[in-house]
C-alpha positions in Angstrom: 58.7 16.0 10.2 55.4 14.7 8.8 54.0 16.4 5.7 50.3 17.4 6.0 48.4 16.9 2.8 45.4 19.2 2.3 42.6 17.2 0.7 39.8 18.6 -1.4 36.6 18.0 0.7 34.6 17.3 -2.4 37.1 14.7 -3.5 37.1 13.1 -0.1 33.3 13.0 -0.1 33.0 11.4 -3.5 36.1 9.2 -3.2 37.4 10.5 -6.6 41.1 10.8 -7.0 42.3 13.9 -8.9 45.6 15.4 -10.0 48.5 14.6 -7.6 46.3 12.1 -5.6 46.4 9.7 -8.6 49.0 7.1 -7.5 48.9 4.5 -10.3 52.1 3.9 -12.2 50.4 4.2 -15.6 47.0 5.5 -16.6 44.9 5.5 -19.7 44.2 9.1 -20.6 41.2 10.7 -22.3 41.3 14.3 -23.2 38.5 16.9 -22.7 37.1 16.1 -26.2 36.9 12.4 -25.6 39.9 11.5 -27.6 42.2 8.7 -26.5 45.7 9.9 -25.6 47.1 6.5 -24.8 48.8 5.2 -21.7 50.9 7.7 -19.9 52.5 8.1 -16.5 50.4 10.4 -14.2 53.1 13.1 -14.2 52.9 13.5 -17.9 49.1 13.4 -18.0 48.9 16.0 -15.2 51.3 18.3 -17.1 49.0 18.1 -20.1 46.0 18.9 -18.0 47.7 21.9 -16.4 48.8 23.3 -19.7 45.1 23.3 -20.7 43.9 24.8 -17.5 42.1 21.6 -16.5 42.3 18.8 -14.0 43.2 15.1 -14.2 40.3 13.1 -12.9 40.3 9.3 -12.3 37.0 8.1 -13.7 37.5 4.3 -13.7 39.9 3.3 -10.9 39.3 -0.4 -11.2 40.3 -0.6 -14.8 43.8 -1.9 -15.8 45.4 0.5 -16.1 43.0 3.1 -14.4 41.3 5.5 -16.8 41.7 9.2 -16.2 40.2 12.1 -18.0 41.4 15.7 -18.6 38.4 17.9 -17.7 37.2 20.7 -15.5 36.8 19.1 -12.1 34.4 21.7 -10.7 32.1 21.2 -13.7 32.4 17.5 -13.4 31.2 17.6 -9.7 28.4 19.9 -10.7 27.1 17.6 -13.4 27.5 14.6 -11.2 25.6 16.2 -8.4 22.9 17.3 -10.8 22.5 13.7 -12.1 22.4 12.3 -8.6 19.6 14.7 -7.6 17.6 13.7 -10.7 18.1 10.0 -9.8 16.9 10.7 -6.2 13.8 12.4 -7.4 12.8 9.3 -9.4 13.2 7.1 -6.4 10.0 6.7 -4.4 10.6 6.7 -0.7 8.0 4.6 1.1 7.3 5.6 4.7 5.8 3.4 7.3 3.3 5.2 9.5 1.8 3.8 12.6 -1.7 3.8 14.0 -2.0 2.6 17.6 -5.1 0.9 19.1 -6.0 -0.3 22.5 -8.0 -3.3 23.6 -10.8 -1.1 24.9 -10.8 1.4 22.0 -14.2 3.1 21.6 -16.0 3.3 18.2 -15.2 7.0 17.6 -11.5 6.5 18.3 -11.5 3.4 16.1 -13.1 5.2 13.2 -10.7 8.2 13.5 -7.6 5.9 13.3 -9.1 3.8 10.5 -9.6 7.0 8.5 -6.0 7.9 9.2 -4.8 4.5 7.9 -6.9 4.8 4.8 -5.4 8.3 4.1 -1.9 7.1 4.7 -2.4 4.2 2.2 -4.0 6.4 -0.5 -0.9 8.8 -0.1 1.4 5.8 -0.9 2.7 5.1 2.6 2.6 1.8 4.4 0.7 1.5 7.7 1.7 -0.4 10.8 -1.3 -1.1 12.9 -0.2 -1.9 16.5 -2.1 -2.8 19.6 -0.3 -3.1 22.9 -1.6 -5.3 25.7 -1.2 -4.1 29.3 -1.2 -6.3 32.3 -4.2 -8.6 32.5 -5.2 -7.6 29.0 -2.8 -10.4 27.7 -5.5 -12.8 28.7 -7.8 -11.2 26.1 -5.6 -11.3 23.0 -8.5 -12.5 21.0 -10.1 -9.0 21.4 -6.9 -7.4 20.0 -6.9 -9.8 17.0 -10.6 -8.8 16.3 -9.7 -5.1 16.2 -6.7 -5.5 13.9 -8.6 -7.9 11.6 -11.5 -5.5 11.6 -9.2 -2.7 10.4 -7.9 -5.0 7.6 -11.4 -5.6 6.5 -12.5 -2.0 6.7 -9.5 -0.8 4.7 -10.8 -2.9 1.8 -9.3 -2.4 -1.6 -7.2 0.6 -0.5 -4.5 -1.6 1.0 -3.1 -5.1 1.0 -1.8 -7.1 4.0 2.0 -7.3 3.9 2.4 -8.9 7.3 -0.5 -10.7 8.9 -1.3 -9.8 12.6 1.3 -11.4 14.9 2.5 -10.9 18.4 5.9 -9.5 19.3 6.2 -9.4 23.1 3.2 -7.6 24.4 2.4 -5.9 21.1 0.2 -7.2 18.3 0.8 -5.6 14.9 0.2 -5.9 11.2 1.6 -4.0 8.2 -0.6 -2.9 5.4 0.8 -1.7 2.0 -0.8 0.5 -0.6 -2.7 -1.6 -3.1 -1.2 -1.6 -6.6 -3.4 0.2 -9.0 -4.3 -1.6 -12.2 -2.9 -0.3 -15.4 -5.1 2.4 -16.9 -7.0 2.8 -13.6 -6.0 6.4 -13.4 -6.6 7.1 -17.1 -9.4 9.5 -17.8 -12.6 7.7 -18.5 -14.0 8.2 -22.0 -17.0 10.4 -22.1 -20.1 8.5 -22.5 -22.0 9.6 -25.6 -25.0 11.7 -24.9 -28.2 9.9 -25.6 -29.8 11.2 -28.8 -33.0 13.0 -28.3 -36.0 11.1 -29.9 -36.9 12.4 -33.3 -40.1 14.5 -33.1 -43.1 12.6 -34.2 -44.8 14.3 -37.1 -48.3 15.4 -36.3 -50.9 13.5 -38.3 -52.1 15.5 -41.3 -55.5 17.0 -40.7 -58.1 15.3 -42.8 -59.1 17.2 -45.8 -62.8 18.1 -45.8 -64.7 17.0 -48.7 -65.9 19.9 -50.9 -69.5 20.9 -50.1 -71.9 20.1 -52.9 -73.7 23.0 -54.3 -77.5 22.7 -54.2 -79.0 22.8 -57.7 -80.7 26.1 -58.3 -82.8 24.8 -61.1 -84.9 22.5 -58.9 -88.6 23.7 -58.9 -89.6 25.4 -55.7 -92.5 24.2 -53.8 -95.8 26.0 -54.8 -97.9 27.3 -52.1 -101.5 26.8 -52.3 
């Protein structure tokens, strides 16, 4: 009769051996305080872990001998999951978004899709510009190249060409990537000093009037005949 072994789903998911699943003949054991307990057989190490109400977790399976630690396995998984989530948040996922054109695209439709491409690039996503030729349109591939090259020119400094326009079957496509921002480009610009107001010009002093000379009163008056 075959024995059925019930596996901890979390252990199977993370491929971490614990407790009775540790099959090495000898293991190097570290206790919950980080102290080295030496090289033991798994049975003895598991007995120590059980006595402390903890688990035996294989943390370095490729070492010789494998390294195991006595610790709370549930807490270990929680901390590991927490650190994994933090690492994923730091990873930037780049998405490729596609804008499709046709050989006979009108100006309004072109401008709409160009604006979409610019928005995708400014949001940090890559853009795949594709143009599919149908039937006899294959004889006018130069028109398709003009449309895609026009898009590259109109995007300007927002994006850079990662793959130049090229044909794959009946589809012409190019890939644009967000332009790398120069260091300090997003830094706040220093405020320009306000121009100083010109100093008020002092009004010229009013000229001082010369004192009026008093007429001499001792001059003889004219005699009337």
